[in-house]
Backbone of each chain as ProteinMPNN parsed JSONL, in Angstrom:
{"seq_chain_A": "DSGVTQTPKHLITATGQRVTLRCSPRSGDLSVYWYQQSLDQGLQFLIQYYNGEERAKGNILERFSAQQFPDLHSELNLSSLELGDSALYFCASSARDYNQETQYFGPGTRLLVL", "coords_chain_A": {"N_chain_A": [[-10.044, 10.993, 2.724], [-8.155, 8.722, 1.076], [-8.563, 7.163, -1.155], [-7.463, 4.574, -1.257], [-8.111, 1.449, -0.106], [-8.249, -0.845, 2.562], [-8.563, -4.123, 3.833], [-8.881, -6.645, 6.425], [-9.905, -4.263, 8.886], [-9.04, -4.614, 11.514], [-7.348, -7.365, 13.046], [-7.179, -10.31, 14.867], [-5.297, -12.817, 15.994], [-3.597, -16.024, 16.43], [-0.436, -17.136, 17.561], [1.601, -18.83, 15.058], [-0.382, -19.023, 13.147], [-1.879, -18.256, 9.929], [-2.364, -15.306, 7.874], [-4.289, -13.171, 5.701], [-3.892, -9.978, 4.256], [-5.629, -7.442, 2.515], [-5.524, -5.152, -0.157], [-6.894, -2.484, -1.999], [-5.973, -0.443, -4.601], [-5.872, 3.099, -5.352], [-8.07, 4.19, -7.936], [-6.762, 3.561, -11.069], [-4.189, 3.552, -10.33], [-1.0, 2.019, -10.627], [1.02, 1.071, -9.075], [1.754, -0.606, -6.008], [2.394, -0.529, -2.6], [3.751, -2.011, 0.34], [3.783, -1.549, 3.795], [5.096, -1.89, 7.178], [4.298, -0.948, 10.315], [5.642, -0.684, 13.492], [6.114, -0.343, 17.038], [8.852, -0.624, 17.783], [10.207, -0.786, 15.41], [9.398, 1.294, 13.899], [8.223, 2.811, 10.773], [8.36, 0.502, 8.258], [9.4, -0.31, 4.953], [8.095, -2.903, 3.084], [7.504, -4.237, 0.546], [7.15, -3.73, -2.997], [4.809, -3.664, -5.747], [4.408, -3.451, -9.182], [2.119, -3.042, -11.593], [1.413, -5.805, -11.459], [3.852, -6.936, -11.392], [6.589, -7.821, -9.225], [8.532, -5.214, -7.903], [10.311, -4.016, -5.998], [11.968, -5.0, -3.14], [11.946, -4.864, 0.451], [12.476, -4.919, 3.804], [11.297, -7.494, 4.127], [10.08, -10.381, 5.653], [10.882, -13.932, 5.2], [8.667, -15.455, 5.742], [6.664, -13.871, 4.939], [4.608, -13.014, 2.208], [3.744, -11.464, -1.0], [1.277, -10.522, -3.538], [0.278, -9.044, -6.609], [-2.702, -8.66, -8.291], [-4.357, -9.162, -11.554], [-6.408, -7.317, -11.54], [-5.32, -5.323, -10.184], [-5.497, -5.226, -7.433], [-3.964, -5.974, -4.208], [-2.552, -8.606, -2.267], [-1.233, -9.288, 1.015], [0.317, -11.877, 2.46], [0.769, -13.387, 5.533], [2.532, -15.706, 7.263], [2.936, -18.393, 9.636], [2.816, -16.929, 12.095], [4.244, -14.786, 14.52], [4.574, -13.296, 17.926], [5.939, -10.852, 17.587], [5.105, -10.002, 15.159], [2.909, -8.508, 15.459], [1.445, -5.5, 14.516], [0.842, -2.534, 12.678], [-0.156, -2.661, 9.443], [0.367, -1.043, 6.403], [-0.861, -0.207, 3.284], [-0.012, 1.398, 0.268], [-0.423, 3.302, -2.689], [0.54, 4.407, -5.873], [0.633, 6.348, -8.909], [2.339, 5.825, -11.119], [5.298, 3.91, -11.944], [7.52, 5.595, -10.87], [9.934, 7.939, -9.948], [9.175, 10.389, -8.844], [6.67, 10.273, -7.723], [3.912, 10.85, -5.565], [2.811, 8.888, -2.806], [-0.155, 7.296, -1.858], [-1.829, 6.453, 1.072], [-3.484, 3.749, 2.611], [-5.952, 3.079, 5.173], [-4.798, 1.246, 6.847], [-4.239, -2.021, 8.354], [-4.702, -3.323, 11.385], [-2.849, -5.771, 13.112], [-2.926, -8.093, 15.467], [-1.196, -10.302, 17.208], [-1.583, -13.09, 19.31]], "CA_chain_A": [[-10.083, 9.602, 2.126], [-7.098, 8.648, 0.042], [-9.026, 6.181, -2.102], [-6.869, 3.289, -0.983], [-8.86, 0.653, 0.773], [-7.59, -1.955, 3.153], [-9.375, -5.097, 4.666], [-9.795, -6.093, 7.352], [-9.244, -3.033, 9.666], [-8.479, -5.237, 12.704], [-7.231, -8.814, 12.864], [-6.639, -10.937, 15.923], [-4.935, -14.267, 15.568], [-2.703, -16.718, 17.393], [0.928, -17.495, 17.007], [1.685, -19.979, 14.092], [-1.44, -18.932, 12.152], [-1.523, -17.428, 8.592], [-3.465, -14.369, 7.583], [-4.122, -12.404, 4.385], [-4.314, -8.623, 4.29], [-6.048, -7.131, 1.153], [-5.434, -3.724, -0.396], [-7.305, -2.038, -3.297], [-5.205, 0.897, -4.814], [-6.711, 4.192, -6.111], [-8.417, 3.937, -9.326], [-5.769, 3.962, -12.164], [-2.805, 3.504, -9.769], [-0.376, 0.731, -10.935], [1.974, 0.576, -8.116], [1.229, -0.881, -4.722], [3.468, -0.761, -1.657], [3.269, -2.457, 1.704], [4.634, -1.003, 4.874], [4.765, -2.225, 8.452], [4.648, 0.065, 11.469], [5.54, -1.147, 14.888], [6.644, 0.598, 17.987], [10.296, -0.767, 17.889], [10.95, -0.672, 14.081], [8.899, 2.374, 13.086], [7.605, 2.38, 9.505], [9.371, -0.171, 7.296], [9.036, -0.67, 3.634], [8.168, -4.287, 2.884], [7.549, -4.795, -0.863], [6.394, -2.987, -3.982], [4.469, -4.377, -7.019], [4.015, -2.46, -10.268], [1.308, -3.705, -12.639], [1.474, -7.249, -11.281], [5.183, -7.517, -11.035], [7.431, -7.397, -8.019], [9.329, -4.158, -8.302], [11.328, -3.772, -5.04], [11.711, -5.598, -1.81], [12.552, -4.155, 1.65], [12.708, -5.789, 5.037], [10.178, -8.433, 4.176], [10.523, -11.705, 6.083], [10.584, -15.017, 4.256], [7.357, -15.943, 6.143], [5.663, -12.973, 4.442], [4.675, -12.894, 0.727], [2.594, -10.644, -1.536], [1.172, -10.556, -4.864], [-0.824, -8.121, -7.2], [-3.562, -9.338, -9.252], [-4.684, -8.488, -12.817], [-7.235, -6.044, -11.342], [-4.288, -4.474, -9.485], [-5.553, -5.198, -5.938], [-2.85, -6.705, -3.764], [-2.634, -9.239, -0.967], [0.023, -9.635, 1.748], [0.216, -13.149, 3.272], [1.803, -13.519, 6.7], [2.388, -17.019, 7.838], [3.757, -18.828, 10.872], [2.856, -15.671, 12.857], [4.839, -14.64, 15.782], [4.146, -12.129, 18.542], [6.583, -9.705, 17.081], [4.515, -9.519, 13.87], [1.819, -7.515, 15.748], [1.851, -4.181, 13.997], [0.018, -1.827, 11.681], [0.229, -2.9, 8.128], [-0.181, -0.114, 5.495], [-0.669, -0.323, 1.867], [-0.101, 2.625, -0.479], [-0.488, 3.211, -4.103], [0.943, 5.634, -6.679], [0.085, 6.282, -10.32], [3.21, 5.221, -12.015], [6.497, 3.423, -11.414], [8.258, 6.895, -11.361], [10.589, 8.472, -8.801], [8.591, 11.665, -8.377], [5.204, 10.235, -7.501], [3.336, 10.891, -4.227], [2.188, 7.661, -2.469], [-1.389, 7.556, -1.095], [-1.833, 5.426, 2.09], [-4.749, 3.174, 3.139], [-6.163, 3.299, 6.623], [-4.072, 0.275, 7.667], [-4.823, -3.23, 9.137], [-4.048, -3.562, 12.732], [-2.692, -7.145, 13.465], [-2.514, -8.503, 16.894], [-0.904, -11.904, 17.333], [-1.674, -13.484, 20.758]], "C_chain_A": [[-9.103, 9.488, 0.974], [-7.555, 8.005, -1.187], [-8.388, 4.855, -2.12], [-7.606, 2.518, 0.102], [-8.115, -0.532, 1.204], [-8.643, -2.884, 3.949], [-8.585, -6.239, 5.26], [-9.131, -4.918, 8.093], [-8.518, -3.693, 10.873], [-8.415, -6.793, 12.391], [-6.525, -9.373, 14.114], [-6.506, -12.378, 15.734], [-4.004, -14.857, 16.523], [-1.41, -17.047, 16.707], [0.772, -18.79, 16.119], [0.518, -19.902, 13.016], [-1.007, -18.222, 10.918], [-2.799, -16.586, 8.326], [-3.065, -13.734, 6.241], [-4.713, -11.073, 4.479], [-4.618, -8.211, 2.763], [-5.92, -5.601, 1.058], [-6.042, -3.519, -1.986], [-6.76, -0.651, -3.396], [-6.248, 1.922, -5.313], [-6.954, 3.788, -7.425], [-7.351, 4.299, -10.315], [-4.391, 3.781, -11.548], [-2.22, 2.132, -10.072], [0.591, 0.167, -9.942], [1.294, 0.424, -6.752], [2.399, -1.135, -3.841], [2.837, -1.257, -0.386], [4.305, -2.002, 2.634], [4.16, -1.666, 6.172], [5.217, -1.296, 9.379], [4.511, -0.544, 12.847], [6.287, -0.114, 15.702], [8.246, 0.634, 17.884], [10.915, -0.382, 16.567], [10.523, 0.635, 13.405], [8.255, 1.915, 11.814], [8.657, 1.835, 8.646], [8.728, -0.495, 6.115], [9.109, -2.226, 3.526], [8.381, -4.736, 1.495], [6.713, -3.861, -1.722], [6.061, -3.814, -5.193], [4.062, -3.199, -7.942], [3.413, -3.33, -11.297], [1.534, -5.19, -12.705], [2.88, -7.847, -11.104], [5.89, -7.006, -9.887], [8.414, -6.416, -8.516], [10.603, -3.871, -7.319], [10.9, -4.531, -3.831], [12.545, -4.944, -0.77], [12.799, -5.263, 2.676], [11.556, -6.76, 5.176], [10.649, -9.875, 4.567], [10.161, -12.864, 5.138], [9.136, -15.603, 4.493], [6.33, -15.084, 5.445], [5.788, -13.19, 2.82], [3.592, -11.992, 0.228], [2.408, -10.975, -3.009], [0.204, -9.35, -5.361], [-1.483, -8.788, -8.348], [-3.837, -8.589, -10.433], [-5.545, -7.212, -12.566], [-6.565, -4.98, -10.441], [-4.512, -4.397, -8.0], [-4.373, -6.043, -5.53], [-3.174, -7.444, -2.439], [-1.288, -9.406, -0.296], [-0.36, -10.825, 2.576], [1.298, -13.193, 4.319], [1.5, -14.862, 7.195], [3.208, -17.306, 9.057], [3.891, -17.497, 11.758], [3.5, -15.8, 14.076], [4.467, -13.378, 16.553], [4.716, -10.948, 18.068], [6.055, -9.201, 15.821], [3.344, -8.667, 14.148], [2.163, -6.188, 15.319], [0.662, -3.617, 13.123], [0.617, -2.15, 10.369], [-0.407, -1.922, 7.109], [0.036, -0.484, 4.117], [-0.741, 1.145, 1.232], [-0.076, 2.314, -1.953], [0.039, 4.577, -4.811], [0.59, 5.371, -8.182], [1.065, 5.518, -11.178], [4.566, 4.643, -11.294], [7.612, 4.584, -11.735], [8.753, 7.551, -9.992], [10.037, 9.594, -8.088], [7.249, 11.561, -7.822], [5.009, 10.248, -5.94], [2.684, 9.4, -4.079], [0.912, 7.937, -1.618], [-1.63, 6.364, -0.229], [-3.374, 5.105, 2.44], [-4.862, 3.488, 4.639], [-5.385, 2.264, 7.475], [-4.937, -0.912, 8.02], [-4.007, -3.422, 10.359], [-3.969, -5.08, 13.14], [-2.319, -7.291, 14.899], [-2.397, -10.016, 16.901], [-0.845, -12.124, 18.868], [-1.001, -14.896, 20.906]], "O_chain_A": [[-9.282, 10.166, -0.038], [-6.979, 8.27, -2.242], [-8.75, 4.034, -2.963], [-7.673, 3.029, 1.219], [-7.433, -1.186, 0.415], [-9.502, -2.353, 4.653], [-7.675, -6.75, 4.606], [-7.943, -4.646, 7.923], [-7.401, -3.272, 11.177], [-9.216, -7.38, 11.663], [-5.4, -8.969, 14.408], [-7.445, -13.086, 15.37], [-3.621, -14.145, 17.451], [-1.31, -17.206, 15.49], [-0.043, -19.671, 16.392], [0.513, -20.698, 12.077], [0.084, -17.656, 10.85], [-3.957, -16.971, 8.484], [-1.936, -13.718, 5.748], [-5.907, -10.952, 4.751], [-3.887, -8.632, 1.866], [-6.163, -4.869, 2.017], [-5.73, -4.223, -2.947], [-6.968, 0.206, -2.537], [-7.378, 1.564, -5.646], [-6.142, 3.092, -8.035], [-7.059, 5.494, -10.342], [-3.431, 3.869, -12.313], [-2.887, 1.135, -9.796], [0.936, -1.015, -9.951], [0.403, 1.191, -6.387], [3.319, -1.858, -4.223], [1.676, -1.017, -0.057], [5.506, -2.037, 2.366], [2.977, -1.982, 6.298], [6.359, -0.84, 9.334], [3.416, -0.873, 13.301], [6.951, 0.797, 15.208], [8.869, 1.696, 17.895], [11.973, 0.246, 16.524], [11.173, 1.07, 12.455], [7.782, 0.782, 11.73], [9.659, 2.469, 8.317], [7.579, -0.937, 6.145], [10.148, -2.791, 3.869], [9.295, -5.512, 1.219], [5.724, -3.281, -1.273], [6.896, -4.592, -5.654], [3.495, -2.182, -7.544], [4.054, -4.236, -11.83], [1.796, -5.775, -13.756], [3.077, -9.008, -10.745], [5.798, -5.817, -9.585], [9.112, -6.713, -9.485], [11.71, -3.556, -7.756], [9.72, -4.698, -3.521], [13.674, -4.519, -1.014], [13.268, -6.361, 2.377], [10.917, -6.835, 6.225], [11.49, -10.476, 3.897], [9.213, -12.752, 4.36], [8.507, -16.148, 3.586], [5.18, -15.513, 5.347], [6.845, -13.478, 2.259], [2.61, -11.758, 0.932], [3.252, -11.612, -3.639], [-0.548, -8.779, -4.572], [-0.867, -9.384, -9.231], [-3.588, -7.384, -10.413], [-5.427, -6.205, -13.264], [-7.135, -3.967, -10.035], [-3.84, -3.622, -7.321], [-3.811, -6.759, -6.359], [-3.958, -6.966, -1.618], [-0.291, -9.644, -0.976], [-1.319, -10.748, 3.344], [2.497, -13.065, 4.069], [0.354, -15.17, 7.524], [4.076, -16.525, 9.444], [5.0, -17.072, 12.08], [3.372, -16.843, 14.718], [4.062, -12.413, 15.905], [4.008, -9.942, 18.114], [6.439, -8.12, 15.375], [2.774, -8.112, 13.209], [3.208, -5.712, 15.761], [-0.364, -4.271, 12.934], [1.813, -1.934, 10.176], [-1.628, -1.955, 6.951], [1.078, -1.054, 3.793], [-1.508, 1.98, 1.71], [0.25, 1.208, -2.384], [-0.083, 5.678, -4.273], [0.293, 4.244, -8.579], [0.649, 4.623, -11.913], [4.818, 4.955, -10.13], [8.418, 4.508, -12.662], [7.982, 7.656, -9.038], [10.317, 9.812, -6.909], [6.657, 12.577, -7.458], [5.823, 9.737, -5.171], [2.144, 8.817, -5.019], [0.965, 8.779, -0.721], [-1.64, 5.262, -0.778], [-4.271, 5.943, 2.532], [-3.972, 4.08, 5.25], [-5.326, 2.402, 8.696], [-6.167, -0.851, 7.997], [-2.797, -3.648, 10.336], [-5.014, -5.622, 13.497], [-1.436, -6.604, 15.412], [-3.312, -10.803, 16.653], [-0.14, -11.418, 19.589], [-0.947, -15.442, 22.008]]}, "seq_chain_B": "SQQGEEDPQALSIQEGENATMNCSYKTSINNLQWYRQNSGRGLVHLILIRSNEREKHSGRLRVTLDTSKKSSSLLITASRAADTASYFCATVTQGGSEKLVFGKGTKLTVNP", "coords_chain_B": {"N_chain_B": [[15.812, -0.194, 7.813], [16.341, 3.046, 9.149], [16.069, 6.062, 7.293], [15.641, 8.788, 7.503], [15.99, 11.085, 10.203], [13.974, 12.554, 12.589], [13.648, 15.552, 14.214], [12.471, 17.701, 16.849], [11.842, 14.701, 18.88], [9.537, 14.936, 20.175], [7.122, 17.518, 20.512], [5.626, 20.256, 22.049], [3.219, 22.7, 21.863], [1.424, 25.81, 22.004], [-1.744, 26.816, 20.851], [-1.868, 28.639, 17.787], [0.79, 29.25, 17.791], [3.909, 28.801, 15.975], [5.254, 25.72, 14.584], [8.058, 23.941, 14.232], [9.684, 21.32, 12.623], [12.448, 19.198, 12.162], [14.436, 17.295, 9.799], [16.864, 14.88, 9.044], [18.879, 13.187, 6.806], [20.631, 10.457, 5.131], [21.565, 9.46, 2.559], [21.871, 10.348, -0.941], [19.075, 11.835, -2.514], [16.074, 11.491, -4.405], [13.596, 12.786, -3.886], [11.917, 14.333, -1.077], [9.513, 13.721, 1.282], [6.867, 14.804, 3.367], [4.721, 13.511, 5.842], [1.662, 13.201, 7.692], [0.43, 11.72, 10.568], [-2.393, 10.738, 12.253], [-3.244, 9.64, 15.499], [-2.713, 6.199, 15.487], [-3.756, 5.928, 12.906], [-4.109, 6.08, 9.301], [-1.547, 7.292, 7.099], [-1.234, 10.649, 5.981], [-0.418, 12.327, 3.091], [1.537, 15.236, 2.971], [3.256, 17.14, 1.693], [5.642, 17.285, -1.067], [8.925, 17.575, -1.87], [11.359, 18.224, -4.25], [14.65, 17.126, -5.066], [15.961, 19.1, -6.478], [14.651, 21.362, -5.568], [14.404, 24.04, -3.265], [12.695, 25.212, -1.513], [9.189, 25.006, -0.441], [5.837, 25.762, -0.516], [2.579, 25.065, 1.052], [-0.427, 26.014, 1.755], [-0.604, 26.453, 5.111], [1.775, 25.35, 5.627], [5.419, 25.042, 5.277], [8.122, 23.994, 3.653], [11.516, 23.336, 3.721], [14.47, 22.411, 1.885], [17.696, 21.35, 2.247], [20.133, 20.184, 0.448], [22.857, 19.929, 0.521], [23.346, 19.854, 3.273], [21.911, 17.646, 3.854], [19.325, 17.793, 4.875], [15.998, 18.755, 6.061], [13.343, 20.902, 6.739], [10.013, 21.198, 8.263], [7.692, 23.567, 8.634], [4.921, 24.598, 10.425], [2.666, 27.14, 10.392], [0.823, 29.228, 12.555], [-0.45, 27.413, 14.334], [-3.059, 24.807, 14.942], [-5.327, 23.093, 17.233], [-6.109, 20.897, 15.859], [-3.924, 20.168, 14.417], [-2.459, 18.464, 15.822], [-0.65, 15.676, 15.882], [1.467, 12.995, 14.591], [4.317, 13.571, 12.792], [6.107, 12.72, 9.828], [9.062, 12.509, 8.045], [9.97, 11.348, 4.836], [11.976, 9.681, 2.45], [12.902, 9.312, -0.923], [15.156, 7.451, -2.412], [17.977, 8.375, -4.47], [18.442, 6.825, -7.514], [17.446, 4.466, -6.647], [14.602, 2.345, -5.86], [11.097, 3.247, -5.823], [10.503, 3.179, -3.259], [9.504, 4.409, -0.083], [11.519, 5.726, 2.584], [11.249, 5.998, 5.855], [11.427, 8.326, 8.582], [11.628, 8.33, 12.229], [9.748, 10.052, 13.291], [7.991, 13.035, 14.45], [6.36, 13.764, 17.322], [3.743, 15.937, 17.575], [2.004, 18.055, 19.636], [-0.44, 20.291, 20.005], [-1.77, 22.552, 22.062], [-5.017, 23.612, 23.115]], "CA_chain_B": [[16.759, 0.843, 8.446], [15.768, 4.432, 9.054], [16.945, 6.974, 6.613], [15.472, 10.119, 8.019], [15.861, 11.297, 11.593], [13.275, 13.819, 12.894], [14.098, 16.305, 15.512], [12.668, 16.921, 18.001], [11.035, 13.555, 18.942], [8.209, 15.432, 20.639], [6.988, 18.948, 20.554], [4.309, 20.642, 22.621], [3.162, 24.175, 21.766], [0.218, 26.504, 22.182], [-2.519, 27.088, 19.518], [-1.413, 29.946, 17.272], [2.247, 29.251, 17.695], [4.507, 28.025, 14.92], [5.921, 24.479, 14.915], [9.161, 23.561, 13.299], [10.318, 20.107, 12.73], [13.576, 18.984, 11.339], [14.626, 15.886, 9.302], [18.102, 14.744, 8.541], [18.904, 11.812, 6.004], [22.056, 10.021, 4.992], [22.039, 9.294, 1.228], [21.307, 11.273, -1.917], [17.702, 11.618, -2.572], [15.265, 12.1, -5.435], [12.651, 13.705, -3.331], [11.702, 14.12, 0.289], [8.111, 13.984, 1.537], [6.269, 14.852, 4.724], [3.435, 12.831, 6.071], [1.058, 13.241, 8.99], [-0.349, 10.404, 10.964], [-3.176, 10.911, 13.524], [-2.94, 8.449, 16.363], [-3.103, 4.959, 14.961], [-4.468, 5.907, 11.618], [-3.25, 6.086, 8.003], [-0.724, 8.465, 6.788], [-1.683, 11.586, 5.0], [0.577, 13.101, 2.513], [1.449, 16.677, 3.142], [3.986, 17.889, 0.708], [6.65, 16.652, -1.71], [9.976, 18.541, -2.31], [12.268, 17.472, -5.137], [15.922, 17.362, -4.745], [16.399, 20.396, -7.021], [13.927, 22.544, -4.999], [14.964, 24.442, -1.996], [11.58, 25.576, -0.596], [7.945, 24.84, -0.949], [4.667, 26.146, 0.326], [1.328, 24.499, 0.832], [-1.29, 26.481, 2.879], [0.277, 26.837, 6.486], [2.965, 24.525, 5.619], [6.49, 25.565, 4.556], [9.111, 23.016, 3.698], [12.771, 23.701, 3.102], [15.377, 21.25, 1.808], [19.115, 21.665, 2.055], [20.805, 18.879, 0.103], [24.305, 19.956, 1.086], [23.414, 19.34, 4.683], [21.014, 16.546, 3.885], [18.34, 18.125, 5.923], [14.891, 19.413, 5.701], [12.529, 21.33, 7.81], [8.672, 21.498, 8.101], [7.187, 24.61, 9.439], [3.488, 24.713, 10.426], [2.361, 28.315, 10.956], [-0.614, 29.469, 13.181], [-0.951, 25.99, 14.628], [-4.312, 24.58, 15.519], [-5.427, 21.792, 18.014], [-6.232, 19.833, 14.865], [-2.696, 19.748, 13.843], [-1.866, 17.477, 16.808], [-0.368, 14.348, 15.146], [2.817, 12.61, 14.469], [4.815, 13.943, 11.494], [7.241, 11.876, 9.375], [9.7, 12.758, 6.666], [10.306, 10.108, 4.099], [12.833, 9.988, 1.32], [13.013, 8.308, -2.008], [16.575, 7.416, -2.591], [18.283, 8.402, -5.798], [18.817, 5.479, -8.102], [16.78, 3.298, -6.051], [13.161, 2.137, -6.25], [10.199, 4.295, -5.379], [10.09, 2.916, -1.779], [9.774, 5.547, 0.958], [12.233, 5.341, 3.825], [10.671, 6.899, 6.854], [12.043, 8.588, 9.857], [10.789, 7.788, 13.342], [8.609, 10.905, 13.492], [7.971, 14.044, 15.558], [4.975, 13.752, 17.824], [3.413, 17.303, 17.827], [0.823, 18.387, 20.499], [-0.867, 21.659, 19.974], [-2.686, 22.771, 23.206], [-5.848, 24.873, 22.828]], "C_chain_B": [[16.144, 2.19, 8.198], [16.774, 5.219, 8.228], [16.861, 8.454, 7.221], [15.402, 10.023, 9.615], [15.171, 12.573, 11.87], [13.769, 14.315, 14.188], [13.116, 17.511, 15.715], [11.729, 15.601, 17.935], [9.61, 13.944, 19.288], [8.273, 16.872, 20.835], [5.636, 19.353, 21.059], [4.289, 22.171, 22.56], [1.699, 24.583, 21.977], [-0.547, 26.758, 20.878], [-2.045, 28.534, 19.062], [0.077, 30.09, 17.126], [2.72, 28.555, 16.425], [5.139, 26.713, 15.399], [6.953, 24.24, 13.942], [9.725, 22.206, 13.756], [11.395, 19.827, 11.832], [13.741, 17.48, 10.987], [15.983, 15.761, 8.649], [18.059, 13.315, 7.862], [20.303, 11.676, 5.718], [22.439, 9.928, 3.537], [21.341, 10.247, 0.346], [19.919, 10.854, -2.241], [17.131, 12.095, -4.014], [14.331, 13.124, -5.026], [12.484, 13.421, -1.834], [10.18, 14.496, 0.566], [7.789, 14.047, 3.012], [4.901, 14.249, 4.774], [2.946, 13.144, 7.487], [0.288, 12.1, 9.297], [-1.101, 10.87, 12.287], [-3.046, 9.597, 14.225], [-3.547, 7.183, 15.801], [-3.792, 4.845, 13.723], [-3.51, 5.944, 10.398], [-2.495, 7.355, 7.844], [-1.257, 9.388, 5.741], [-0.433, 12.33, 4.328], [0.45, 14.59, 2.576], [2.067, 17.442, 1.927], [5.245, 17.064, 0.199], [7.66, 17.646, -2.28], [10.929, 17.725, -3.115], [13.721, 17.883, -4.815], [16.613, 18.666, -5.334], [15.56, 21.598, -6.54], [14.53, 22.857, -3.687], [13.829, 24.828, -0.913], [10.178, 25.375, -1.336], [6.892, 25.03, -0.018], [3.495, 25.405, 0.115], [0.449, 25.088, 2.054], [-0.421, 26.987, 4.043], [1.503, 26.126, 6.586], [4.081, 25.154, 4.787], [7.553, 24.475, 4.738], [10.416, 23.565, 2.949], [13.699, 22.359, 2.951], [16.909, 21.873, 1.573], [19.926, 20.378, 1.765], [22.281, 18.829, 0.442], [24.433, 19.571, 2.486], [22.627, 18.149, 4.862], [20.115, 16.671, 5.035], [17.079, 18.808, 5.406], [14.14, 19.862, 6.845], [10.997, 21.565, 7.333], [8.325, 22.51, 9.06], [5.718, 24.706, 9.321], [3.195, 26.063, 11.041], [0.973, 28.316, 11.597], [-1.177, 28.16, 13.627], [-2.396, 25.92, 15.275], [-4.362, 23.165, 16.352], [-5.475, 20.561, 16.941], [-4.998, 19.415, 14.237], [-1.923, 18.787, 14.715], [-1.844, 16.118, 16.009], [1.07, 13.994, 15.223], [3.26, 12.926, 12.932], [6.147, 13.316, 11.059], [7.774, 12.507, 8.123], [10.015, 11.415, 6.162], [11.058, 10.54, 2.786], [12.747, 8.95, 0.232], [14.515, 8.589, -2.479], [16.851, 7.503, -4.135], [18.886, 7.13, -6.301], [18.213, 4.245, -7.673], [15.359, 3.103, -6.537], [12.344, 3.351, -5.723], [9.798, 4.115, -3.872], [10.314, 4.14, -0.964], [10.531, 5.002, 2.175], [11.923, 6.455, 4.725], [11.602, 7.175, 7.968], [11.241, 8.082, 10.997], [9.72, 8.897, 13.676], [8.818, 12.006, 14.565], [6.467, 14.038, 15.988], [4.656, 15.188, 18.257], [2.064, 17.408, 18.565], [0.623, 19.914, 20.503], [-2.071, 21.871, 21.098], [-3.595, 23.871, 22.902], [-5.742, 25.84, 23.923]], "O_chain_B": [[15.512, 2.435, 7.171], [17.995, 5.132, 8.356], [17.849, 9.168, 7.391], [14.871, 9.084, 10.209], [15.664, 13.625, 11.461], [14.222, 13.602, 15.084], [12.961, 18.289, 14.774], [10.934, 15.471, 17.004], [8.636, 13.383, 18.786], [9.286, 17.43, 21.255], [4.611, 18.87, 20.577], [5.165, 22.852, 23.094], [0.836, 23.716, 22.113], [0.108, 26.905, 19.846], [-1.87, 29.449, 19.866], [0.56, 30.965, 16.407], [1.962, 27.772, 15.852], [5.527, 26.633, 16.565], [6.643, 24.359, 12.757], [10.132, 21.949, 14.889], [11.269, 20.231, 10.676], [13.298, 16.575, 11.695], [16.243, 16.525, 7.718], [17.33, 12.416, 8.283], [21.115, 12.565, 5.976], [23.575, 10.287, 3.227], [20.369, 10.892, 0.738], [19.6, 9.665, -2.248], [17.693, 12.976, -4.665], [14.212, 14.184, -5.639], [12.882, 12.35, -1.374], [9.702, 15.521, 0.081], [8.428, 13.365, 3.813], [4.056, 14.439, 3.899], [3.763, 13.333, 8.388], [-0.427, 11.536, 8.468], [-0.484, 11.317, 13.254], [-2.771, 8.566, 13.612], [-4.766, 7.093, 15.652], [-4.385, 3.807, 13.429], [-2.289, 5.849, 10.518], [-2.831, 8.38, 8.437], [-1.698, 8.929, 4.687], [0.44, 12.859, 5.017], [-0.602, 15.153, 2.276], [1.42, 18.263, 1.276], [5.813, 16.267, 0.946], [7.287, 18.486, -3.099], [11.287, 16.621, -2.706], [13.92, 18.985, -4.304], [17.596, 19.202, -4.823], [15.73, 22.712, -7.034], [15.123, 21.984, -3.053], [14.007, 24.767, 0.304], [10.023, 25.533, -2.546], [6.94, 24.573, 1.124], [3.306, 25.039, -1.045], [0.615, 24.671, 3.2], [0.404, 27.884, 3.871], [2.24, 26.275, 7.561], [3.811, 25.731, 3.733], [7.846, 24.083, 5.868], [10.403, 24.107, 1.844], [13.662, 21.425, 3.752], [17.149, 22.779, 0.775], [20.326, 19.63, 2.657], [22.853, 17.754, 0.625], [25.455, 19.031, 2.909], [22.63, 17.607, 5.967], [20.087, 15.887, 5.983], [17.14, 19.413, 4.336], [14.263, 19.257, 7.909], [10.741, 22.037, 6.225], [8.628, 22.359, 10.243], [5.231, 24.886, 8.205], [3.466, 26.174, 12.236], [0.09, 27.535, 11.241], [-2.32, 27.843, 13.301], [-2.838, 26.808, 16.003], [-3.548, 22.264, 16.148], [-4.967, 19.46, 17.154], [-4.973, 18.387, 13.561], [-0.831, 18.352, 14.35], [-2.858, 15.572, 15.573], [1.831, 14.685, 15.9], [2.576, 12.539, 11.984], [7.149, 13.36, 11.772], [7.029, 12.975, 7.262], [10.286, 10.472, 6.905], [10.792, 11.572, 2.169], [12.524, 7.776, 0.525], [14.961, 9.681, -2.833], [16.174, 6.89, -4.961], [19.693, 6.464, -5.651], [18.409, 3.157, -8.213], [14.976, 3.673, -7.559], [12.906, 4.336, -5.243], [8.916, 4.788, -3.338], [11.294, 4.849, -1.189], [10.201, 3.943, 2.708], [12.225, 7.625, 4.492], [12.475, 6.366, 8.281], [10.221, 7.433, 10.764], [8.785, 8.539, 14.392], [9.683, 11.91, 15.436], [5.532, 14.252, 15.217], [5.244, 15.647, 19.236], [1.074, 16.856, 18.087], [1.471, 20.675, 20.97], [-3.183, 21.366, 20.944], [-3.163, 24.947, 22.489], [-6.346, 26.912, 23.86]]}, "name": "protein", "num_of_chains": 2, "seq": "DSGVTQTPKHLITATGQRVTLRCSPRSGDLSVYWYQQSLDQGLQFLIQYYNGEERAKGNILERFSAQQFPDLHSELNLSSLELGDSALYFCASSARDYNQETQYFGPGTRLLVLSQQGEEDPQALSIQEGENATMNCSYKTSINNLQWYRQNSGRGLVHLILIRSNEREKHSGRLRVTLDTSKKSSSLLITASRAADTASYFCATVTQGGSEKLVFGKGTKLTVNP"}
């Protein structure tokens, strides 16, 4: 158990809908990262937040957005969903905004868009 | 875009044998990390090696890093059926953010 929690574990929705994925980092960790894992694209970095502020952006679509709240939990919002958004979405956390840190991954949310 | 490329894509061995997986990357890095993923589950951090380190050990794991060749290897000794999983290398690029850039992984099967 990494100490990172993600809800829900599974999500089934329809195209065009909007969903919110939630992540609680390990106690004391200030950085939260979101990754998407799909069969064709592999594991892709989406976005990083550090202590409430956006720190880095990766291959995140404009239809997707995220935020980190004062209690450090984070939410990833996916809107106008398409079939291709079906994937595993992982959240990870690390202690500091520091290049040498290990990231701890949550169990993921499996999203299926029908 | 993928930074690391693992090799081989799939590896099948018998219990007790050693498993070696390789990873090549393209840009200068701060560190390289290896993760394990059991089927459809979360990633588990195995080991982190910094760019100024050449070799690191953790239990049955041995990781080497050759920055001149931009490559790393993960050796699992005396493998067990429980080692069956996908193994990913991930890099933190020098001068960039702390994001991890993952390879496509090696799927390891250890047969009992």
